[in-house]
N, C-alpha and C positions, 0 to 999 in steps of 0.2 A: 504494500500500500504506500509506504513512504517513498519507495523507489519510483512508483508511478507519479507521485506528486513532484519529486525532483525532476523527473523527465519532463513533466508538464511545464515546470518553471524554466527549464533549459530551452524548451521549444519557443518560449515567449520571453527571451532574455531581455530584450529592450523594454518591454512592458514591466517586467519584474524590477529592473533597475530604476525605471521612472517611478514606480510605486514606492520603492525604498527612499529615493531622493525626496519625494514629496513628504514622506513620513518624517524624514530628518528635518526638513524645512518646517513642518508643522510643530515638531517638538522644540525647535529653536525659537520659533515665534511664541509658542506657549511659555517658554522659559523667560522670555523678555516681557511678555504682557501679563501672563496669568499667575506667576509665582510671586508670593509675598516675600520680599527680600529683607523685611524688617528684622527677622530673626536669623539672619545669616551668621555663621560662626566665624568666617574668615573674610578678608578683604576681597579675595578672588570670587567667592560665592556672590558677593553683593554687586560686583562691578563687571564681571565678565559673563555675558550671556552664554548659557550652555556649557559652563566650565567643566562640570563633572562628566558630561557626555564627551567632550573633547579629550579630557583626561583619560577616560576609559578607552576611547578609540586609540589614542596614542600608546597607552599601556599595552593594549593587545598587539599593536603593530611591533612594538619593541620586543615583546615576548615571543612573537612568531619569528622574528629575525634572529633573536638570541638563541632560540631553540634550534633553528636551522644551522647556525654557526656552531653551536655546541655539539650537535649531532655529527656534523661533518668533521669536527676537530678530533674525533677519536672515539666517540661513543658508538657510532656505527662502524662496523668492521666487515671484512669479507665473510662470506657464508661458511667457508671451511676453516675458520679460525680455530675451532676446537678439535679439528681432525688432525692437526699437525702436532 
């Protein structure tokens, strides 16, 4: 079932991308207009719209690149490593 859903999204890739871009824009507008910043804990929460969303996205990108680098630097090895 999930495979069929993923294939469905792949067939309509441009529509899927547009949907997610619109969703990101709506969340950003909501964070500017609809969120009460009176109780913000830090300066960045009060003054940078969508800060935690941007922080989460940047953290994920850094984690993905770090994991790729870490895997290629020695964690991943040839398949016959234990045979020798």
